[in-house]
C-alpha positions as a printed Julia matrix, in Angstrom:
73×3 Matrix{Float64}:
   8.36   -5.65   13.8
   4.89   -3.93   13.62
   3.57   -5.86   10.54
   0.9    -2.65    9.77
   3.09   -0.16   10.02
   5.35   -2.29    7.45
   2.78   -2.69    5.32
   1.66    0.96    5.25
   5.02    2.65    5.02
   5.45    0.08    1.76
   2.55    1.28    0.09
   3.05    4.83    0.39
   6.62    3.95   -0.71
   5.72    2.01   -3.77
   3.12    4.8    -4.46
   5.51    7.72   -4.24
   7.74    5.45   -7.11
   5.33    5.75   -9.09
   4.24    9.1    -8.69
   0.87    8.26   -7.63
  -1.53    9.76   -5.54
  -3.59    8.18   -2.84
  -6.89    8.55   -5.09
  -5.14    7.13   -8.6
  -3.87    4.51   -6.16
  -7.49    3.71   -4.79
  -9.23    4.13   -8.34
  -6.32    1.76   -9.88
  -7.54   -1.1    -6.9
 -10.98   -0.06   -6.46
 -11.03    0.99   -3.49
 -11.65    4.13   -1.4
  -9.01    7.39   -1.16
  -9.89    7.38    2.48
  -9.2     3.62    2.81
  -5.86    4.31    1.2
  -4.95    7.11    3.58
  -6.23    5.02    6.54
  -3.5     2.13    5.12
  -0.8     4.61    4.96
  -1.67    6.1     9.06
  -1.29    3.12   10.44
  -4.78    2.71   11.37
  -6.37    0.03    8.98
  -5.36   -3.57    9.34
  -5.93   -5.04    5.68
  -7.88   -7.96    4.38
  -5.84  -10.55    1.93
  -8.16   -9.46   -1.23
  -7.71   -5.76   -0.54
  -4.09   -6.79   -0.87
  -3.53   -7.71   -4.12
  -5.68   -5.5    -5.46
  -3.07   -2.85   -3.75
  -0.33   -4.86   -5.07
  -1.77   -5.08   -8.78
  -2.23   -1.67   -8.66
   1.21   -0.79   -8.12
   2.43   -3.42  -10.52
   4.38   -5.71   -7.67
   4.72   -8.99   -6.35
   2.15   -8.69   -2.37
   5.14  -10.19   -0.76
   6.83   -6.95   -1.21
   4.41   -4.97    0.41
   5.92   -6.72    3.99
   9.06   -6.78    3.62
  10.45   -4.45    6.48
  12.5    -1.19    4.23
  11.87   -2.79    1.12
  12.51    0.65   -0.67
  15.63    2.44    0.91
  15.38    6.49    0.86
């Protein structure tokens, strides 16, 4: 399991499930849009504090972002 890919994939899937743009997620989590994009494209590792910010913005528990195939199509 590649944790960076699992995390980025789950961020994108939960964000899209909420019909939220990268910019909206960035604003809600107080992060930059390009940072969210880099996470979703597997180009960025992420600090624990930012994991919590993103989870809060997505209104989920942080551990859900680390479950392989958390949301199925």
